[in-house]
C-alpha positions, 0 to 999 in steps of 0.5 A, a space after each residue: 620751720 626756722 632756719 638757723 642763720 650763721 655768720 661765715 668768718 670771713 664774710 662771703 665776698 660780694 662776688 660770691 653773693 652776686 654769683 649765687 644770686 645770678 645762679 638762682 635767678 637763671 635756674 628759676 627762669 629756666 625751670 619756668 621756661 623749660 618745655 615739658 617742665 613743671 609749670 608755676 602752679 605745679 611748683 606752688 602746689 608742691 612747695 605748699 604741700 611741703 612747707 604749708 606756707 601760703 600759696 600767695 606767699 609762694 607765688 610772690 617769691 617765685 615771681 621775684 626769683 627770676 628778677 633777683 639779678 636785676 634787683 641786686 647785681 650790676 653788670 
């Protein structure tokens, strides 16, 4: 599955991109910490089943998602 990448005209603002990164990071952090929610391995299994992407690759992405804000956004 290869997603089609299109350029927006005009390009997205840095504020919008930063806001989106914060939302993704926060949502993943909440999902993993939510009592009674899915644990990390359940998410890995579901994503692997849907995409056939390797489990180590999925684990690497899931580990990075909560850290996106720290990597790419300045306060």
